[in-house]
C-alpha positions as a printed NumPy array, in Angstrom:
array([[-117.893,  -65.573,  -21.015],
       [-119.339,  -69.001,  -21.762],
       [-118.366,  -71.38 ,  -24.544],
       [-120.688,  -73.428,  -26.799],
       [-121.295,  -76.096,  -24.136],
       [-122.405,  -73.529,  -21.615],
       [-119.319,  -73.866,  -19.43 ],
       [-117.165,  -70.97 ,  -18.444],
       [-114.428,  -70.515,  -21.06 ],
       [-110.933,  -70.928,  -19.665],
       [-108.213,  -68.482,  -20.462],
       [-105.202,  -69.463,  -22.487],
       [-103.015,  -69.402,  -19.363],
       [-105.441,  -71.651,  -17.469],
       [-105.498,  -74.108,  -20.362],
       [-101.697,  -74.185,  -20.554],
       [-101.465,  -74.767,  -16.793],
       [-104.05 ,  -77.572,  -16.958],
       [-102.247,  -79.291,  -19.857],
       [ -98.88 ,  -78.917,  -18.113],
       [-100.286,  -80.55 ,  -14.981],
       [-101.665,  -83.461,  -17.038],
       [ -98.293,  -83.933,  -18.781],
       [ -96.492,  -83.943,  -15.436],
       [ -98.952,  -86.517,  -14.047],
       [ -98.463,  -88.795,  -17.092],
       [ -94.669,  -88.458,  -16.814],
       [ -94.832,  -89.322,  -13.104],
       [ -96.848,  -92.473,  -13.872],
       [ -94.339,  -93.459,  -16.604],
       [ -91.439,  -92.971,  -14.208],
       [ -93.129,  -95.071,  -11.519],
       [ -93.757,  -97.915,  -13.968],
       [ -90.316,  -97.797,  -15.567],
       [ -88.126, -100.821,  -15.103],
       [ -84.566,  -99.789,  -14.402],
       [ -82.914, -103.058,  -15.273],
       [ -79.248, -102.774,  -16.03 ],
       [ -78.126, -105.746,  -18.115],
       [ -74.741, -106.856,  -19.388],
       [ -73.875, -109.173,  -22.237],
       [ -71.607, -112.18 ,  -21.659],
       [ -68.442, -110.323,  -22.641],
       [ -69.08 , -107.438,  -20.226],
       [ -70.216, -109.741,  -17.417],
       [ -67.033, -111.794,  -17.817],
       [ -64.929, -108.63 ,  -17.53 ],
       [ -66.824, -107.541,  -14.416],
       [ -66.294, -110.936,  -12.776],
       [ -62.713, -111.274,  -13.996],
       [ -63.523, -114.514,  -15.823],
       [ -63.454, -115.724,  -19.4  ],
       [ -66.553, -115.726,  -21.566],
       [ -66.074, -119.469,  -21.968],
       [ -66.317, -119.945,  -18.192],
       [ -69.727, -118.224,  -18.158],
       [ -70.863, -120.357,  -21.111],
       [ -69.829, -123.518,  -19.276],
       [ -71.637, -122.416,  -16.136],
       [ -74.775, -121.714,  -18.168],
       [ -74.57 , -125.25 ,  -19.495],
       [ -73.607, -127.126,  -16.308],
       [ -74.754, -124.732,  -13.57 ],
       [ -72.863, -122.943,  -10.855],
       [ -72.694, -119.457,  -12.371],
       [ -74.754, -116.302,  -12.014],
       [ -78.415, -116.222,  -13.008],
       [ -78.858, -115.095,  -16.626],
       [ -81.586, -113.981,  -19.018],
       [ -82.047, -115.333,  -22.524],
       [ -84.406, -113.156,  -24.562],
       [ -84.488, -115.388,  -27.626],
       [ -86.317, -118.69 ,  -27.239],
       [ -83.704, -120.448,  -29.345],
       [ -81.42 , -121.918,  -26.698],
       [ -78.525, -122.288,  -29.112],
       [ -78.277, -118.896,  -30.766],
       [ -80.144, -116.696,  -28.263],
       [ -78.031, -113.99 ,  -26.692],
       [ -77.65 , -114.142,  -22.912],
       [ -77.602, -111.223,  -20.521],
       [ -76.816, -110.834,  -16.839],
       [ -78.486, -108.31 ,  -14.566],
       [ -76.431, -106.202,  -12.221],
       [ -78.319, -107.772,   -9.326],
       [ -77.524, -111.342,  -10.439],
       [ -73.803, -110.517,  -10.745],
       [ -73.8  , -108.877,   -7.304],
       [ -75.629, -111.862,   -5.786],
       [ -73.164, -114.24 ,   -7.407],
       [ -70.196, -112.28 ,   -6.061],
       [ -71.716, -112.036,   -2.572],
       [ -72.574, -115.746,   -2.574],
       [ -69.002, -116.621,   -3.531],
       [ -67.391, -114.929,   -0.551],
       [ -65.604, -117.212,    1.92 ],
       [ -63.559, -116.518,    5.03 ],
       [ -61.649, -119.799,    4.888],
       [ -61.258, -122.939,    2.775],
       [ -63.718, -124.916,    4.923],
       [ -66.492, -122.532,    3.934],
       [ -65.448, -122.813,    0.306],
       [ -65.577, -126.61 ,    0.421],
       [ -69.022, -126.536,    2.048],
       [ -70.302, -124.091,   -0.598],
       [ -69.025, -126.323,   -3.411],
       [ -70.643, -129.39 ,   -1.858],
       [ -73.965, -127.563,   -1.49 ],
       [ -73.838, -126.518,   -5.13 ],
       [ -73.069, -130.079,   -6.22 ],
       [ -75.917, -131.47 ,   -4.092],
       [ -78.347, -128.955,   -5.626],
       [ -77.612, -130.284,   -9.137]])
């Protein structure tokens, strides 16, 4: 049987299968383009690092802390967030085997400012 356009009419089951395939393709594209960015506010990040919120605020001001994100353009009232990756990088970059390495790391950070 042919429809009005002259093409073979598809059965209801064929139509459902075709639509299901399209939905699955769209969902796959959405999943591929999804950004899985886990972010933490200052309070949670401080707990994860075992530091005070004030310490993170000072580091944001003077440098030396983990990389952060500020969504609001207002630098005074905008809320700051830390990605899981930035906290992990900060922790990994802070590891030292002895005090000589710690001193060298502190001097490098001071020279970078």
